[in-house]
Structures are given as structure tokens and as C-alpha cells.
C-alpha positions as CSV (number, residue, x, y, z in Angstrom):
1,M,116.3,115.3,118.6
2,A,114.2,114.3,115.5
3,T,113.7,117.6,113.6
4,E,117.9,117.4,113.9
5,A,118.3,114.3,112.3
6,L,115.9,115.0,109.9
7,L,117.7,118.5,108.7
8,D,121.6,117.7,109.6
9,H,123.3,115.5,106.9
10,A,125.7,114.9,109.5
11,H,123.1,112.1,110.7
12,S,122.9,110.3,106.9
13,R,122.2,106.8,107.3
14,Q,122.2,106.8,111.3
15,L,119.5,104.9,113.1
16,Y,118.2,106.2,116.2
17,E,115.5,104.9,118.4
18,L,113.8,108.2,120.0
19,T,111.3,107.9,123.4
20,G,108.6,109.6,124.9
21,P,106.7,109.1,128.2
22,R,104.7,106.2,126.9
23,L,105.6,103.2,124.3
24,M,104.1,103.8,120.8
25,T,104.1,101.2,117.8
26,F,104.0,103.0,114.4
27,P,100.0,101.9,114.1
28,D,99.4,103.4,117.4
29,A,101.4,106.7,116.7
30,V,99.8,106.8,113.1
31,G,96.8,106.9,115.1
32,E,96.8,109.6,117.2
33,V,98.0,111.5,113.9
34,A,94.7,110.8,112.4
35,E,92.6,111.7,115.8
36,E,94.6,115.0,115.6
37,V,93.8,115.6,111.8
38,K,90.3,114.0,111.8
39,R,90.9,111.7,109.4
40,P,91.6,108.4,108.8
41,I,95.5,107.5,108.0
42,Q,96.2,103.7,107.5
43,Y,99.3,102.7,108.5
44,L,101.0,100.2,106.2
45,P,104.2,98.4,106.9
46,I,106.8,97.9,103.8
47,T,109.9,96.2,103.6
48,E,113.2,98.1,102.5
49,Q,112.9,96.5,99.2
50,Q,109.6,97.6,98.7
51,F,110.3,101.3,99.9
52,L,113.5,101.4,97.7
53,S,111.6,100.4,94.6
54,G,109.2,103.2,95.4
55,L,111.8,105.9,95.6
56,E,113.0,104.6,92.6
57,D,109.4,104.5,90.8
58,A,108.9,107.9,91.9
59,G,112.2,109.2,89.9
60,V,114.2,109.4,93.0
61,P,117.6,110.0,91.9
62,E,119.9,106.9,92.9
63,P,122.2,108.8,95.1
64,Y,119.2,109.4,97.3
65,R,117.9,106.2,97.1
66,A,121.1,104.5,98.6
């Protein structure tokens, strides 16, 4: 489902909560990825406005930021 949602524009602006065999927080998931790639990765929560500002600062065109 995650791949489908990322690749198919029909899922644009939709929110899906994916589940698996156990409950994981974002920090849990990042920790597991860090363990697998054998390097430190930090999860930094940001607000939606911080995310949108970052996209703008990176030069992402407005239609893709909405």
C-alpha cells in the first residue's frame, strides 16, 4: 500500500495509517532504519508550516507544495 500511495497520483492529498505486526512510532521506525544501515539517523519532528517553508526554501514549485 505504501508504494502504491507514493507512486499513484490518485492517492494525492490522502492520509493513510498503515499498520504492521507491531505498533511503531516515528522514532522507533527511524531507529530500526539506522540500525539496518549501521549509521546514526535522528528523527526530528517538525510542524506542517516548517515542512512547507522547507519546500519553498528548496525551490519546490508552489503547485507541488500545496
